[in-house]
Residue, then its C-alpha position, 0 to 999 in steps of 0.5 A: m514519526l513520534f521520535a521526529r515530532n518529540l525531538e522537534v518540540m524539544t529542540r525548538s524549545g531550546m533543549q539540547l539535542l543530547q538531553g532531548l534524546e535521553l528524555i525520549r529514551k526514557q519514554t520509549k517502551s520498545k526494547a528494539f528502538g531503545i537499543i537503537l537510541d542507546n547507540v545513537i546517544a553514545d555516538v552523539k556523546n562522542g561528538h558525532f552528528l545525529s545523522v551519523g548515528l542514525e546512518r548506522y540504522k539506515s534500514v530503520f530510518g531510511d535515506f530520506f529521514i537521514n538526509l533531512i537530518r543531515v541538512g538540518e544539522s549543517s544549515g542550523t534548521l534541525s528543528e524545522n526539518l524534524g517538523y517536516l519529517a514528522e508531518e511527512l511520516k504522518k501523511k504517509d501513514e494516512l495515505q496507507k490507511k486510505v489505500r487499505g480502507a478502500l480494500v476493507y469492504p471487498a475483503f469483508i464481502l469475500v470473507a462473508t461469501l466464503g463463510i456463508t457458502g462454507i457453512l451451507t456446503f460443509f454443515i447443512f448440505p451433508k445432512i440433506l444429501p443422504v435423503l436426496t440420494s435415497i429417494k428416486v427423484e430426478l435432481p436438478i442440474t444445480t444440485k448435481i453440480f453442487i454435489a460434484i463440487s461438494n464431493l470434490l472438496f470433501d475428497y480433495g479439499l486438503y490437497i486443494f488448500g495445500i496447493l493454493v498455499i504453495l502457489v501463494v508462497i511461490f508468488f510472494l517468493l517470485l515478487k522478491i525477484q526484481e525482474f518478476r516484480f517489475k513485470w507484475n507491476v506493469f501488469l497491474l498498471k494495465i488493469p483499469a480498476i486499480s491503475e489510476m489508484i497506483k499512479t496517484v499513490n506513487i505520484i503523491n509519494f514522489s512529489r511529497t518526498l521530492g518537494l520536502l527534500l528541495k524545501a530543506g535545501i538539498k540539490i535537485v539531483e541528490a533529492l531525485e536519487i534519494t526520492a528514487s530510493t524511497l519509492v516502493n514501486p519499481i517502475y516509478r523508481k526506475e523512472v525517477r532515476i532516469i529523470s535524475e540522470g537527465v537532470k545531471k546532463g542539464d535536461p529539465m525534469s519536465k522533458h522526461l515527464l512529457e515522454r512518460s505521460d502514461l505514468f505522469s498526468p499532464i497536470f503534473t507535468q504542467m505544474v513541474t514545468v511552471g515550477e522549473n520556469t519560476g524557480k519554485l519547484d519545491e512549492s509546485i511539487l508540494f502543491l501537487s502532492d496535496f492536490y493528488e491526495s484529494e484526488l485519491d480520496e475521490t478515487t477510493r470513494s469511486l472505487s468503493s461505489f463501483l465495487e459495492p454493487i458488483l461484489l454484492l451481486i456476485m455474493g448474491l449469485i453464489v448464495a442463491f446458487v447454493a440455496l437453489a441447489i439445496i431447496t429445489p430438490i426438497y421442493k420436488i420431493t415434497q411434491t412427489i410425496g403429496r401425489 
């Protein structure tokens, strides 16, 4: 993002591309990115286009970045396209932060609950347990359950933790298998609480990337293929490639969007139809990206409002159960001693 923004400012001010690249290289602190820039600068010095040098590092820059640079070089709009790239990368970064922000509170509640329960289970309860077992008092059911759980964790805690770690590792390895990852994403789209957020995020990424590529002058079929390669979600990647094949045959985008109303909302399809009919598809799609980003803001706020009381209730029940398991027998003992 900073590379695109700095190079845009330099080229827009009239500075030569090579001079701009060398100046950015001097200011770069990252050793890895510095090596990349050294090789790109060497390519430009040898008479190659900037896009050719960047293409050697496709895994770093990606098809979207490289193609916008290539179009900018061929059309004489390099500085404008660099500006589009910088703005797009900034918005993608903000989008990721919004999604992560929505998950921060649930994660905090989970950690707090586990922390409080762990302190009571492993530090407080073991000191009280010998007293409870030494006095002949009928223990309440909550205490018996808690003793059983506590014994299980003390005897087999490391094994349970090891099994959980292995299961997590296996799950992430399975996610690298394309078929499993596809089915996992299908499952996530069936969960009401998060499916809308997943759809909105993917529609934003799809519409913004496609809109910028069309605005930069890239033909729609090529733009759709590039957009598909930038999407992380395999379901939407597959759908965009199907749309690309349909457009190659002469079908409008909206035809396939209508068939997949479960993935693309009616508003999205209607705006694409309007854009196709008026010849301003890039403007319509870019408007949609802004519209759905505001929708995502509302969704994340609603999700937080929905999850907050539920998580607090779960946390309260767990802590209350542990507290009752410890306090109730102590109260019974004090009553027995009083008699």
